[in-house]
Structures are given as C-alpha cells and as structure tokens.
N, CA, C and O atoms as CSV, one atom per row, in Angstrom:
chain,resi,resn,atom,element,x,y,z
A,1,UNK,N,N,0.377,36.965,7.092
A,1,UNK,CA,C,-0.279,38.320,6.572
A,1,UNK,C,C,1.925,38.630,7.426
A,1,UNK,O,O,2.198,38.906,8.594
A,2,UNK,N,N,2.971,38.415,6.203
A,2,UNK,CA,C,4.028,39.018,6.594
A,2,UNK,C,C,4.362,40.950,6.339
A,2,UNK,O,O,4.114,41.926,5.632
A,3,UNK,N,N,4.925,40.568,7.262
A,3,UNK,CA,C,5.120,42.689,7.293
A,3,UNK,C,C,6.560,42.531,8.116
A,3,UNK,O,O,6.926,42.239,9.254
A,4,UNK,N,N,7.268,42.975,6.585
A,4,UNK,CA,C,9.064,43.971,7.471
A,4,UNK,C,C,9.354,42.690,8.037
A,4,UNK,O,O,9.427,42.761,9.264
A,5,UNK,N,N,9.629,41.044,7.377
A,5,UNK,CA,C,9.948,39.622,7.608
A,5,UNK,C,C,9.271,38.965,8.688
A,5,UNK,O,O,9.441,37.821,9.109
A,6,UNK,N,N,7.975,40.421,9.319
A,6,UNK,CA,C,7.601,39.737,10.624
A,6,UNK,C,C,6.375,38.652,9.695
A,6,UNK,O,O,6.004,38.881,8.544
A,7,UNK,N,N,5.924,37.483,10.554
A,7,UNK,CA,C,5.073,36.591,10.604
A,7,UNK,C,C,3.392,37.638,11.326
A,7,UNK,O,O,3.708,38.777,11.667
A,8,UNK,N,N,2.729,37.496,11.412
A,8,UNK,CA,C,1.832,38.193,12.310
A,8,UNK,C,C,-0.346,37.386,11.079
A,8,UNK,O,O,-1.001,37.471,10.040
A,9,UNK,N,N,-0.219,36.404,13.246
A,9,UNK,CA,C,-1.341,35.459,12.323
A,9,UNK,C,C,-2.227,36.794,12.988
A,9,UNK,O,O,-2.065,37.644,13.863
A,10,UNK,N,N,-3.210,36.415,12.033
A,10,UNK,CA,C,-4.689,37.596,12.859
A,10,UNK,C,C,-5.558,37.006,13.852
A,10,UNK,O,O,-6.569,37.668,14.085
A,11,UNK,N,N,-5.451,36.174,14.349
A,11,UNK,CA,C,-6.376,36.361,15.325
A,11,UNK,C,C,-5.850,36.947,16.441
A,11,UNK,O,O,-6.372,37.933,16.960
A,12,UNK,N,N,-4.434,36.195,17.032
A,12,UNK,CA,C,-4.349,37.722,18.086
A,12,UNK,C,C,-4.386,39.204,18.331
A,12,UNK,O,O,-4.297,39.781,19.415
A,13,UNK,N,N,-4.549,39.770,17.004
A,13,UNK,CA,C,-4.966,41.242,16.475
A,13,UNK,C,C,-5.976,41.034,16.703
A,13,UNK,O,O,-6.391,41.250,17.842
A,14,UNK,N,N,-6.748,40.559,15.777
A,14,UNK,CA,C,-8.239,40.091,16.331
A,14,UNK,C,C,-8.826,40.530,17.979
A,14,UNK,O,O,-9.092,41.519,18.663
A,15,UNK,N,N,-8.807,39.278,18.025
A,15,UNK,CA,C,-8.962,39.078,20.021
A,15,UNK,C,C,-8.346,40.421,20.895
A,15,UNK,O,O,-8.715,40.575,22.059
A,16,UNK,N,N,-7.362,41.404,20.247
A,16,UNK,CA,C,-7.382,42.624,20.878
A,16,UNK,C,C,-7.921,43.656,20.564
A,16,UNK,O,O,-8.161,44.708,21.156
A,17,UNK,N,N,-8.127,43.221,19.418
A,17,UNK,CA,C,-9.392,44.884,18.585
A,17,UNK,C,C,-10.304,44.750,19.372
A,17,UNK,O,O,-10.582,45.675,20.135
A,18,UNK,N,N,-10.912,43.717,19.386
A,18,UNK,CA,C,-12.290,43.108,20.378
A,18,UNK,C,C,-12.734,43.159,21.633
A,18,UNK,O,O,-13.839,42.886,22.104
A,19,UNK,N,N,-11.455,43.655,22.267
A,19,UNK,CA,C,-11.614,43.779,24.242
A,19,UNK,C,C,-11.742,45.967,24.387
A,19,UNK,O,O,-11.809,46.758,25.327
A,20,UNK,N,N,-11.711,46.099,22.726
A,20,UNK,CA,C,-12.525,47.762,22.485
A,20,UNK,C,C,-13.153,48.081,23.047
A,20,UNK,O,O,-13.456,47.014,23.581
A,21,UNK,N,N,-13.663,48.679,23.431
A,21,UNK,CA,C,-15.185,48.558,23.672
A,21,UNK,C,C,-16.395,49.322,22.384
A,21,UNK,O,O,-17.559,49.460,22.007
A,22,UNK,N,N,-14.893,49.631,22.168
A,22,UNK,CA,C,-15.981,50.446,20.320
A,22,UNK,C,C,-16.514,49.499,19.498
A,22,UNK,O,O,-17.421,49.622,18.675
A,23,UNK,N,N,-15.644,48.212,19.898
A,23,UNK,CA,C,-15.157,47.335,18.939
A,23,UNK,C,C,-16.449,46.811,19.417
A,23,UNK,O,O,-16.845,47.063,20.555
A,24,UNK,N,N,-17.514,45.664,18.095
A,24,UNK,CA,C,-17.619,44.816,18.070
A,24,UNK,C,C,-17.633,43.479,17.134
A,24,UNK,O,O,-17.934,42.376,17.592
A,25,UNK,N,N,-17.387,43.631,16.206
A,25,UNK,CA,C,-16.833,42.681,15.163
A,25,UNK,C,C,-15.249,42.949,14.916
A,25,UNK,O,O,-14.904,44.076,15.272
A,26,UNK,N,N,-14.256,42.163,14.397
A,26,UNK,CA,C,-12.323,42.605,13.705
A,26,UNK,C,C,-13.203,41.351,13.429
A,26,UNK,O,O,-14.127,40.633,13.812
A,27,UNK,N,N,-11.675,41.758,11.918
A,27,UNK,CA,C,-11.524,41.130,11.354
A,27,UNK,C,C,-9.721,41.132,10.307
A,27,UNK,O,O,-9.941,41.057,9.098
A,28,UNK,N,N,-9.096,41.161,10.452
A,28,UNK,CA,C,-7.705,41.942,10.073
A,28,UNK,C,C,-7.337,40.745,8.567
A,28,UNK,O,O,-7.146,39.548,8.348
A,29,UNK,N,N,-7.393,41.662,8.062
A,29,UNK,CA,C,-5.620,40.836,6.128
A,29,UNK,C,C,-4.880,41.851,6.331
A,29,UNK,O,O,-5.094,42.857,7.008
A,30,UNK,N,N,-3.454,41.365,5.340
A,30,UNK,CA,C,-2.593,41.893,4.905
A,30,UNK,C,C,-2.629,42.703,4.299
A,30,UNK,O,O,-2.160,42.173,3.291
A,31,UNK,N,N,-2.793,43.558,4.056
A,31,UNK,CA,C,-2.800,44.723,2.919
A,31,UNK,C,C,-2.158,45.113,2.036
A,31,UNK,O,O,-2.020,46.271,2.428
A,32,UNK,N,N,-1.516,45.061,0.913
A,32,UNK,CA,C,0.328,44.900,0.615
A,32,UNK,C,C,0.582,46.799,0.590
A,32,UNK,O,O,-0.276,47.635,0.872
A,33,UNK,N,N,1.525,46.970,0.309
A,33,UNK,CA,C,2.288,47.814,1.409
A,33,UNK,C,C,3.933,47.992,0.347
A,33,UNK,O,O,4.441,46.971,-0.115
A,34,UNK,N,N,4.562,49.352,0.102
A,34,UNK,CA,C,5.744,49.344,-0.886
A,34,UNK,C,C,7.031,48.761,0.040
A,34,UNK,O,O,7.790,47.820,-0.193
A,35,UNK,N,N,6.985,49.509,0.958
A,35,UNK,CA,C,7.809,49.296,1.977
A,35,UNK,C,C,7.711,48.277,2.778
A,35,UNK,O,O,8.664,47.605,2.384
A,36,UNK,N,N,7.047,47.454,3.953
A,36,UNK,CA,C,6.867,46.758,4.341
A,36,UNK,C,C,6.088,45.380,3.848
A,36,UNK,O,O,5.913,44.501,4.691
A,37,UNK,N,N,5.698,45.217,2.720
A,37,UNK,CA,C,5.931,43.701,1.762
A,37,UNK,C,C,3.642,43.689,2.361
A,37,UNK,O,O,2.699,43.739,1.571
A,38,UNK,N,N,3.594,43.637,3.372
A,38,UNK,CA,C,2.121,44.174,4.301
A,38,UNK,C,C,2.326,44.068,5.035
A,38,UNK,O,O,3.018,43.368,5.774
A,39,UNK,N,N,1.329,45.274,4.994
A,39,UNK,CA,C,0.659,45.829,6.513
A,39,UNK,C,C,-0.710,45.102,6.741
A,39,UNK,O,O,-1.326,44.343,5.994
A,40,UNK,N,N,-1.097,45.714,8.408
A,40,UNK,CA,C,-2.098,44.858,8.956
A,40,UNK,C,C,-3.188,46.665,8.385
A,40,UNK,O,O,-3.233,47.894,8.442
A,41,UNK,N,N,-3.668,45.716,8.012
A,41,UNK,CA,C,-5.228,46.076,8.011
A,41,UNK,C,C,-6.164,45.689,8.461
A,41,UNK,O,O,-6.207,44.475,8.262
A,42,UNK,N,N,-7.647,46.290,9.396
A,42,UNK,CA,C,-7.906,45.777,10.429
A,42,UNK,C,C,-9.470,46.781,9.818
A,42,UNK,O,O,-9.584,48.003,9.725
A,43,UNK,N,N,-10.513,45.660,9.486
A,43,UNK,CA,C,-12.049,45.561,9.459
A,43,UNK,C,C,-12.520,45.893,11.103
A,43,UNK,O,O,-12.138,45.454,12.188
A,44,UNK,N,N,-13.720,47.065,10.614
A,44,UNK,CA,C,-14.254,47.371,11.954
A,44,UNK,C,C,-15.754,47.277,11.949
A,44,UNK,O,O,-16.111,47.542,10.802
A,45,UNK,N,N,-16.626,47.061,12.586
A,45,UNK,CA,C,-17.268,46.931,13.010
A,45,UNK,C,C,-18.244,47.786,14.380
A,45,UNK,O,O,-18.764,47.227,15.345
A,46,UNK,N,N,-18.251,48.968,14.120
A,46,UNK,CA,C,-18.544,49.491,16.202
A,46,UNK,C,C,-19.362,48.666,16.668
A,46,UNK,O,O,-19.496,47.456,16.485
A,47,UNK,N,N,-19.910,49.408,17.292
A,47,UNK,CA,C,-20.159,48.412,18.674
A,47,UNK,C,C,-21.828,49.629,18.839
A,47,UNK,O,O,-21.579,50.820,18.653
A,48,UNK,N,N,-22.503,49.469,18.982
A,48,UNK,CA,C,-23.824,50.226,18.530
A,48,UNK,C,C,-23.916,52.036,19.770
A,48,UNK,O,O,-23.463,52.056,20.915
A,49,UNK,N,N,-24.617,53.312,19.056
A,49,UNK,CA,C,-23.762,54.377,19.005
A,49,UNK,C,C,-22.531,55.110,19.371
A,49,UNK,O,O,-22.393,56.065,20.136
A,50,UNK,N,N,-21.471,54.315,18.503
A,50,UNK,CA,C,-20.255,54.550,18.482
A,50,UNK,C,C,-20.328,54.910,16.582
A,50,UNK,O,O,-20.977,54.314,15.723
A,51,UNK,N,N,-19.576,55.863,16.468
A,51,UNK,CA,C,-19.533,57.238,15.262
A,51,UNK,C,C,-17.969,56.395,14.951
A,51,UNK,O,O,-17.074,55.992,15.694
A,52,UNK,N,N,-18.184,56.382,13.482
A,52,UNK,CA,C,-16.768,56.093,12.490
A,52,UNK,C,C,-16.046,57.536,13.028
A,52,UNK,O,O,-16.836,58.437,13.310
A,53,UNK,N,N,-14.567,57.818,13.190
A,53,UNK,CA,C,-13.836,59.263,13.593
A,53,UNK,C,C,-12.847,58.568,12.932
A,53,UNK,O,O,-12.845,57.343,12.811
A,54,UNK,N,N,-11.489,59.775,12.234
A,54,UNK,CA,C,-10.272,59.277,12.448
A,54,UNK,C,C,-9.530,58.914,13.905
A,54,UNK,O,O,-8.607,58.133,14.133
A,55,UNK,N,N,-10.456,59.969,14.992
A,55,UNK,CA,C,-9.640,59.736,16.560
A,55,UNK,C,C,-9.787,58.919,16.577
A,55,UNK,O,O,-8.809,58.276,16.197
A,56,UNK,N,N,-11.173,57.952,17.036
A,56,UNK,CA,C,-11.007,56.859,17.732
A,56,UNK,C,C,-10.260,55.654,16.833
A,56,UNK,O,O,-10.020,54.660,17.519
A,57,UNK,N,N,-9.770,55.534,15.170
A,57,UNK,CA,C,-9.343,54.895,14.975
A,57,UNK,C,C,-8.306,54.873,15.620
A,57,UNK,O,O,-8.114,54.087,16.548
A,58,UNK,N,N,-7.094,56.139,15.039
A,58,UNK,CA,C,-5.977,56.515,16.305
A,58,UNK,C,C,-6.083,55.714,17.831
A,58,UNK,O,O,-5.189,54.995,18.279
A,59,UNK,N,N,-7.173,55.963,18.407
A,59,UNK,CA,C,-7.418,55.274,19.682
A,59,UNK,C,C,-7.710,53.780,19.914
A,59,UNK,O,O,-7.809,53.241,21.016
A,60,UNK,N,N,-7.858,53.069,18.456
A,60,UNK,CA,C,-8.398,51.642,18.170
A,60,UNK,C,C,-6.893,51.354,18.003
A,60,UNK,O,O,-6.329,50.382,18.506
A,61,UNK,N,N,-6.372,52.183,17.337
A,61,UNK,CA,C,-4.010,51.515,16.915
A,61,UNK,C,C,-4.036,51.869,18.366
A,61,UNK,O,O,-4.616,51.074,19.106
A,62,UNK,N,N,-3.583,52.766,18.804
A,62,UNK,CA,C,-2.708,53.042,20.543
A,62,UNK,C,C,-3.079,51.258,21.084
A,62,UNK,O,O,-2.410,50.225,21.051
A,63,UNK,N,N,-4.596,51.616,21.601
A,63,UNK,CA,C,-5.091,50.435,21.833
A,63,UNK,C,C,-4.473,48.499,22.104
A,63,UNK,O,O,-4.217,47.718,23.020
A,64,UNK,N,N,-4.500,48.551,20.830
A,64,UNK,CA,C,-3.485,47.139,20.217
A,64,UNK,C,C,-1.577,47.610,20.411
A,64,UNK,O,O,-0.867,46.903,21.126
A,65,UNK,N,N,-1.128,48.563,19.842
A,65,UNK,CA,C,-0.186,49.175,19.880
A,65,UNK,C,C,-0.288,48.691,21.770
A,65,UNK,O,O,-0.713,47.539,21.844
A,66,UNK,N,N,-0.131,49.027,22.549
A,66,UNK,CA,C,0.227,48.591,23.581
A,66,UNK,C,C,0.196,47.886,24.697
A,66,UNK,O,O,0.686,48.189,25.785
A,67,UNK,N,N,-0.701,46.438,24.247
A,67,UNK,CA,C,-0.805,45.199,24.585
A,67,UNK,C,C,-0.177,44.719,22.845
A,67,UNK,O,O,0.921,44.313,23.225
A,68,UNK,N,N,-0.148,44.554,21.628
A,68,UNK,CA,C,0.845,43.484,21.200
A,68,UNK,C,C,2.192,44.558,21.264
A,68,UNK,O,O,2.525,45.566,21.889
A,69,UNK,N,N,2.975,43.262,19.726
A,69,UNK,CA,C,4.512,44.244,19.227
A,69,UNK,C,C,3.809,45.410,18.295
A,69,UNK,O,O,2.827,45.575,17.573
A,70,UNK,N,N,4.799,46.006,18.720
A,70,UNK,CA,C,4.923,47.536,17.557
A,70,UNK,C,C,4.402,46.374,16.406
A,70,UNK,O,O,3.968,45.524,17.184
A,71,UNK,N,N,4.222,45.925,15.309
A,71,UNK,CA,C,4.503,45.705,14.388
A,71,UNK,C,C,3.704,44.683,14.434
A,71,UNK,O,O,3.654,43.785,13.594
A,72,UNK,N,N,3.059,44.780,15.401
A,72,UNK,CA,C,1.143,44.148,15.233
A,72,UNK,C,C,-0.200,44.801,14.734
A,72,UNK,O,O,-1.123,44.392,14.029
A,73,UNK,N,N,0.140,46.306,15.566
A,73,UNK,CA,C,-1.091,47.117,15.266
A,73,UNK,C,C,-1.380,47.434,14.504
A,73,UNK,O,O,-0.435,48.062,14.026
A,74,UNK,N,N,-2.312,47.486,13.776
A,74,UNK,CA,C,-2.807,47.948,12.090
A,74,UNK,C,C,-2.333,48.992,11.589
A,74,UNK,O,O,-2.085,49.814,12.471
A,75,UNK,N,N,-2.189,49.199,10.988
A,75,UNK,CA,C,-1.448,50.810,10.312
A,75,UNK,C,C,-2.712,51.184,9.510
A,75,UNK,O,O,-3.013,52.375,9.591
A,76,UNK,N,N,-3.716,50.208,8.558
A,76,UNK,CA,C,-4.969,50.849,8.425
A,76,UNK,C,C,-6.163,50.194,9.034
A,76,UNK,O,O,-6.146,49.063,9.520
A,77,UNK,N,N,-7.124,50.922,8.979
A,77,UNK,CA,C,-8.336,50.818,9.783
A,77,UNK,C,C,-9.270,50.881,9.152
A,77,UNK,O,O,-8.751,51.678,8.370
A,78,UNK,N,N,-10.870,50.675,8.500
A,78,UNK,CA,C,-11.860,49.683,7.616
A,78,UNK,C,C,-13.089,50.046,8.431
A,78,UNK,O,O,-13.841,49.223,8.953
A,79,UNK,N,N,-13.215,51.377,8.485
A,79,UNK,CA,C,-15.257,50.664,9.022
A,79,UNK,C,C,-16.450,51.048,8.366
A,79,UNK,O,O,-16.921,51.933,7.652
A,80,UNK,N,N,-16.820,49.615,9.125
A,80,UNK,CA,C,-18.053,48.687,8.032
A,80,UNK,C,C,-18.667,48.132,8.471
A,80,UNK,O,O,-18.349,47.363,9.378
A,81,UNK,N,N,-20.168,48.317,7.887
A,81,UNK,CA,C,-21.485,47.909,8.882
A,81,UNK,C,C,-22.029,46.641,8.652
A,81,UNK,O,O,-23.242,46.580,8.453
A,82,UNK,N,N,-21.161,45.312,8.638
A,82,UNK,CA,C,-20.844,44.236,8.549
A,82,UNK,C,C,-19.805,43.229,8.052
A,82,UNK,O,O,-19.506,42.767,6.951
A,83,UNK,N,N,-19.519,43.126,8.892
A,83,UNK,CA,C,-17.810,41.491,7.826
A,83,UNK,C,C,-18.535,40.724,6.753
A,83,UNK,O,O,-19.685,40.540,7.152
A,84,UNK,N,N,-18.395,40.319,5.835
A,84,UNK,CA,C,-18.357,38.932,5.126
A,84,UNK,C,C,-18.385,37.404,5.853
A,84,UNK,O,O,-17.437,36.629,5.728
A,85,UNK,N,N,-19.187,37.189,6.365
A,85,UNK,CA,C,-19.206,35.565,6.607
A,85,UNK,C,C,-20.043,34.234,6.332
A,85,UNK,O,O,-21.268,34.201,6.218
A,86,UNK,N,N,-18.965,32.868,6.224
A,86,UNK,CA,C,-19.909,31.910,6.152
A,86,UNK,C,C,-20.976,32.115,6.579
A,86,UNK,O,O,-21.516,32.964,7.288
A,87,UNK,N,N,-21.372,30.791,5.812
A,87,UNK,CA,C,-23.150,30.002,6.868
A,87,UNK,C,C,-22.901,29.927,8.519
A,87,UNK,O,O,-23.677,30.258,9.416
A,88,UNK,N,N,-21.599,29.398,8.607
A,88,UNK,CA,C,-20.693,28.732,9.266
A,88,UNK,C,C,-20.370,29.522,10.757
A,88,UNK,O,O,-20.381,29.096,11.912
A,89,UNK,N,N,-20.004,31.217,10.035
A,89,UNK,CA,C,-19.471,32.261,10.796
A,89,UNK,C,C,-18.382,32.266,10.457
A,89,UNK,O,O,-18.571,33.447,10.750
A,90,UNK,N,N,-17.765,32.208,10.253
A,90,UNK,CA,C,-15.997,32.476,8.858
A,90,UNK,C,C,-16.703,33.402,8.711
A,90,UNK,O,O,-17.865,33.727,8.464
A,91,UNK,N,N,-14.675,34.172,9.146
A,91,UNK,CA,C,-15.065,35.490,8.116
A,91,UNK,C,C,-14.737,34.867,6.666
A,91,UNK,O,O,-14.431,33.677,6.589
A,92,UNK,N,N,-14.809,35.749,5.418
A,92,UNK,CA,C,-14.502,35.646,4.699
A,92,UNK,C,C,-13.590,36.637,3.605
A,92,UNK,O,O,-14.049,37.348,2.711
A,93,UNK,N,N,-12.207,36.446,3.972
A,93,UNK,CA,C,-10.589,36.903,4.301
A,93,UNK,C,C,-10.643,36.833,2.526
A,93,UNK,O,O,-9.864,37.544,1.892
A,94,UNK,N,N,-10.958,36.540,2.296
A,94,UNK,CA,C,-11.318,36.748,0.319
A,94,UNK,C,C,-11.678,37.345,-0.209
A,94,UNK,O,O,-11.337,37.770,-1.313
A,95,UNK,N,N,-13.150,37.738,0.946
A,95,UNK,CA,C,-13.888,38.574,-0.071
A,95,UNK,C,C,-13.461,40.423,0.623
A,95,UNK,O,O,-14.038,41.401,0.148
A,96,UNK,N,N,-12.253,40.577,1.913
A,96,UNK,CA,C,-11.892,41.860,2.006
A,96,UNK,C,C,-11.049,41.671,1.971
A,96,UNK,O,O,-10.491,42.723,2.285
A,97,UNK,N,N,-9.824,40.445,1.646
A,97,UNK,CA,C,-8.469,41.134,0.189
A,97,UNK,C,C,-8.853,41.968,-0.935
A,97,UNK,O,O,-8.139,42.886,-1.339
A,98,UNK,N,N,-10.371,41.549,-1.627
A,98,UNK,CA,C,-10.678,41.913,-3.022
A,98,UNK,C,C,-11.271,43.260,-2.423
A,98,UNK,O,O,-10.515,44.137,-2.841
A,99,UNK,N,N,-12.187,43.802,-1.703
A,99,UNK,CA,C,-12.418,45.182,-0.321
A,99,UNK,C,C,-11.125,45.936,-0.678
A,99,UNK,O,O,-11.127,47.041,-1.221
A,100,UNK,N,N,-10.246,45.390,-0.402
A,100,UNK,CA,C,-8.959,46.235,0.450
A,100,UNK,C,C,-8.394,46.857,-1.370
A,100,UNK,O,O,-7.890,47.911,-1.757
A,101,UNK,N,N,-8.868,45.396,-2.178
A,101,UNK,CA,C,-7.550,46.062,-4.085
A,101,UNK,C,C,-8.572,46.965,-4.392
A,101,UNK,O,O,-8.136,48.011,-4.872
A,102,UNK,N,N,-9.869,46.907,-4.267
A,102,UNK,CA,C,-11.448,47.815,-4.570
A,102,UNK,C,C,-10.998,49.131,-3.808
A,102,UNK,O,O,-11.402,50.171,-4.327
A,103,UNK,N,N,-10.310,49.244,-2.783
A,103,UNK,CA,C,-10.496,51.132,-2.305
A,103,UNK,C,C,-10.785,50.957,-0.818
A,103,UNK,O,O,-10.423,51.829,-0.028
A,104,UNK,N,N,-11.622,49.522,-0.280
A,104,UNK,CA,C,-12.363,50.132,0.628
A,104,UNK,C,C,-12.118,49.494,1.820
A,104,UNK,O,O,-12.686,49.865,2.847
C-alpha cells in the first residue's frame, strides 16, 4: 500500500486491528484515493454478538491510530460476514480489491 508517499505493509495493521475485542478477522488493502494515491481500507469480520455501527468503526480506527503511525490507520472500514480465503488459509486480496472497485 502506497499512501501519500508512505509504504505501508498490511501485516502490522491487521495485527493491530485483531487486538481490538470487537474484531474476529481482519484484512487490509490499498483503496484508490485521489489525494493520497491509496488509503488503507480494512475488511473486518466482527466477533460474535457485535453489530457493525459507525461508532464501532470510529473506535476501531482510533484503536489503530493510537498504536501505529498516523498514516497507517484504516481510513475506510467495511464490515463483512467472512473474508475470502484460499484453501491454505491465506486472504484473497485480489477479491478484496475487486470488492473495493464494486463499492463493497
């Protein structure tokens, strides 16, 4: 992910997202942005009993912002029921990028 001149790796952000008690699974991609080139977009599966809300999205963003550099927090968050995975358990980021292009 290249955002406003910063090279951002997804692993550190995903690890930070997973430390939030509401997050069961997390994956991040670079989402096109006219100003920054790309911004971090997080696809999140919530823990059982958690409901997706704007307040929760903001709390998760703040959680990451206090742990990582300011340019690394996810500026966009999408809540999903499940993440697309390969048979070996790796995240299918190409599917996430397609979802992003489709507005999901």
